[in-house]
C-alpha positions as CSV (number, residue, x, y, z in Angstrom):
1,M,-30.2,-73.4,147.4
2,S,-32.3,-75.3,145.2
3,D,-32.0,-79.3,144.4
4,T,-30.4,-78.9,141.6
5,D,-27.3,-76.8,143.5
6,E,-27.0,-79.1,145.6
7,E,-26.4,-82.6,143.9
8,P,-23.2,-82.6,141.6
9,T,-23.7,-84.0,138.1
10,M,-22.7,-86.4,136.5
11,E,-19.5,-85.3,134.6
12,E,-18.3,-83.8,138.0
13,I,-19.0,-87.4,139.9
14,L,-16.4,-88.7,137.1
15,A,-14.0,-85.9,137.1
16,S,-13.6,-86.4,140.1
17,I,-13.1,-90.3,140.4
18,R,-10.4,-89.7,138.0
19,R,-9.0,-87.2,140.0
20,I,-8.7,-90.1,142.8
21,I,-7.7,-93.0,141.2
22,S,-4.5,-90.8,139.5
23,D,-3.6,-89.2,142.7
24,E,-3.5,-93.0,144.6
25,S,-1.5,-94.2,140.9
26,E,1.2,-91.1,141.3
27,E,1.7,-91.9,145.1
28,E,2.1,-96.0,144.6
29,D,4.4,-95.6,141.9
30,L,7.3,-93.8,143.7
31,P,7.7,-96.6,146.6
32,Q,8.4,-98.9,143.6
33,E,10.6,-96.2,141.9
34,E,13.0,-96.6,145.0
35,A,12.7,-100.4,145.7
36,A,14.2,-100.4,142.2
37,D,16.9,-98.8,142.4
38,E,17.7,-99.9,145.8
39,V,17.9,-103.4,144.6
40,A,19.9,-102.3,141.9
41,D,22.4,-101.1,143.8
42,E,22.4,-104.4,146.1
43,V,22.6,-106.3,142.9
44,V,25.7,-108.7,143.6
45,P,27.8,-109.1,139.6
46,V,26.5,-112.1,138.4
47,A,29.9,-114.4,136.8
48,E,30.5,-114.5,133.9
49,P,29.0,-117.8,131.9
50,E,32.1,-120.4,131.9
51,P,32.6,-121.1,128.2
52,E,30.3,-124.0,126.9
53,P,32.8,-127.1,125.8
54,E,33.8,-127.7,122.7
55,P,31.4,-130.1,120.8
56,E,32.8,-133.3,120.2
57,P,33.8,-134.1,116.5
58,E,31.7,-136.3,115.0
59,P,33.1,-139.6,114.2
60,E,33.6,-140.1,110.3
61,P,31.6,-142.3,108.4
62,E,32.3,-145.7,107.8
63,P,32.7,-146.2,103.7
64,E,30.3,-148.2,101.8
65,P,30.4,-151.5,101.1
66,V,32.1,-152.0,97.2
67,P,28.9,-154.4,95.7
68,E,30.5,-157.2,94.5
69,V,30.1,-157.6,90.7
70,F,29.3,-160.9,89.8
71,E,30.7,-162.2,86.7
72,E,28.4,-164.4,84.2
73,P,30.0,-167.5,83.1
74,E,30.2,-167.8,79.5
75,P,27.4,-170.1,77.9
76,A,28.2,-173.7,77.0
77,P,28.3,-174.4,74.0
78,A,25.6,-176.3,72.2
79,P,26.1,-179.4,71.5
80,A,26.6,-180.8,68.5
81,P,23.2,-182.2,66.9
82,A,22.8,-186.2,67.4
83,P,23.2,-188.1,63.9
84,A,20.5,-189.7,62.0
85,P,19.7,-193.0,63.3
86,A,20.9,-195.6,60.9
87,P,18.2,-197.3,59.5
88,A,16.0,-200.4,60.9
89,P,17.7,-203.5,59.2
90,A,15.2,-205.3,57.0
91,P,13.4,-208.5,58.9
92,E,15.0,-211.7,58.4
93,P,13.1,-214.3,55.8
94,A,11.1,-217.0,58.8
95,P,13.6,-220.6,59.6
96,A,12.6,-223.1,57.4
97,P,11.7,-226.3,59.6
98,V,15.3,-227.8,58.7
99,A,16.6,-225.1,61.1
100,A,14.3,-225.5,63.5
101,M,15.1,-229.0,63.6
102,E,18.3,-228.2,63.5
103,E,18.1,-225.9,66.9
104,D,16.3,-228.9,68.6
105,I,19.0,-231.2,68.2
106,L,22.0,-228.5,69.1
107,D,20.0,-228.0,72.2
108,L,19.2,-231.4,72.8
109,T,23.1,-232.4,72.7
110,E,23.7,-228.7,75.1
111,H,21.4,-230.3,77.8
112,A,23.1,-234.1,77.6
113,P,26.0,-234.4,80.0
114,Q,29.5,-233.6,79.2
115,E,32.0,-236.8,79.6
116,P,35.5,-235.5,80.8
117,V,37.8,-235.3,78.1
118,Y,41.7,-236.8,78.8
119,E,44.1,-234.5,76.8
120,Q,47.0,-236.5,75.4
121,P,49.9,-235.1,77.4
122,A,52.4,-233.0,75.1
123,A,55.6,-235.2,75.2
124,Y,52.6,-237.7,74.0
125,A,51.5,-236.4,71.8
126,A,52.4,-237.0,68.5
127,P,51.8,-234.4,65.3
128,M,48.9,-235.9,63.1
129,N,50.7,-235.4,60.0
130,A,54.2,-236.1,61.1
131,P,55.6,-239.6,59.8
132,V,56.3,-242.7,63.0
133,D,59.3,-244.7,62.3
134,P,58.2,-248.4,62.8
135,I,59.4,-250.2,65.8
136,V,59.6,-253.6,64.8
137,S,60.1,-254.7,61.2
138,N,57.0,-255.9,58.5
139,S,57.2,-259.6,59.6
140,T,56.8,-258.9,63.3
141,E,54.1,-257.2,62.7
142,Q,52.5,-259.5,60.4
143,I,53.2,-262.5,62.9
144,T,51.1,-259.7,65.8
145,Q,48.3,-258.9,64.1
146,T,47.7,-262.6,62.8
147,S,47.7,-263.7,67.0
148,F,45.7,-260.9,68.1
149,E,43.3,-262.1,64.7
150,Q,42.7,-265.4,66.2
151,L,42.0,-264.0,70.0
152,T,39.5,-262.0,68.9
153,H,38.0,-264.7,67.2
154,M,38.2,-267.2,69.9
155,M,36.4,-264.4,72.3
156,V,33.5,-262.9,69.9
157,A,32.7,-266.6,69.0
158,N,31.7,-267.3,73.0
159,Y,29.1,-264.5,72.1
160,P,26.0,-265.6,71.0
161,G,24.7,-263.1,68.1
162,A,27.8,-261.3,68.0
163,E,29.5,-260.5,64.5
164,N,32.7,-261.8,64.2
165,T,34.6,-258.6,65.1
166,L,36.1,-257.1,67.8
167,E,34.4,-253.6,67.1
168,G,30.7,-256.1,67.3
169,L,31.9,-257.0,70.6
170,V,32.4,-253.9,72.1
171,R,28.6,-252.7,70.5
172,E,26.9,-255.9,72.1
173,M,29.2,-254.6,75.5
174,L,28.2,-251.5,75.5
175,K,24.5,-251.5,75.0
176,P,23.3,-252.0,78.9
177,M,25.2,-249.0,79.6
178,L,24.1,-246.5,76.1
179,Q,20.6,-248.0,77.3
180,G,20.6,-247.0,81.7
181,W,22.0,-243.8,80.0
182,L,19.2,-243.1,77.3
183,D,16.5,-244.0,80.2
184,Q,18.0,-241.9,82.9
185,Y,18.1,-238.7,80.7
186,L,16.6,-238.8,77.3
187,P,12.9,-237.9,79.2
188,G,14.4,-234.3,80.8
189,I,16.1,-233.5,77.6
190,V,13.1,-234.1,75.3
191,Q,10.9,-232.4,77.8
192,D,13.2,-229.6,78.1
193,A,12.8,-229.4,74.1
194,V,8.7,-229.9,73.9
195,D,8.8,-226.7,76.6
196,R,11.1,-224.5,74.8
197,E,9.3,-225.0,71.7
198,V,5.5,-224.6,73.6
199,A,7.4,-221.5,74.9
200,R,8.6,-219.7,71.0
201,I,4.9,-220.7,69.5
202,S,3.0,-219.2,71.8
203,R,5.6,-216.2,71.9
204,R,4.9,-216.0,67.9
205,K,0.9,-215.5,69.1
């Protein structure tokens, strides 16, 4: 035989390969089907699944809080307009020098020490305009007055230079007392008056 008769062609080789593969696949399928049937016969019936528990009811939603409504306060009434200011009074004219001197005199008297005033008891105070009935007769009053005048004349006569009256005697006796009071208080009174006057003049400038 020639070489071409001995060697199979490519198509024959492929056909033989297909045939072999198909035969092997058929032989493998038969045992698998039989094994599947046996397994199906031996399968234990599966228990029915338990029913699923009912779902718990969802909690009711809480009610939304109601927003508080704030009432706006009523607007306060507008204040009444203030009354117009009164016109300023006209300046008073400057006081005359006489008024200034009077003020100084008043200042001096204000700073002078006040002597105690002894009030007469109400039981003994007599009305100013009420008539007073004399206790003694007119003749007795004249005799008593004459005697006192003689005594006064005798007392005043012993003081040289004194007037021949009781008032003059009292004046002479009070002179030393008045002089001592003036020496003690007059410088301070005058100094206070001068300081106030200087301060007032400086304020005017």
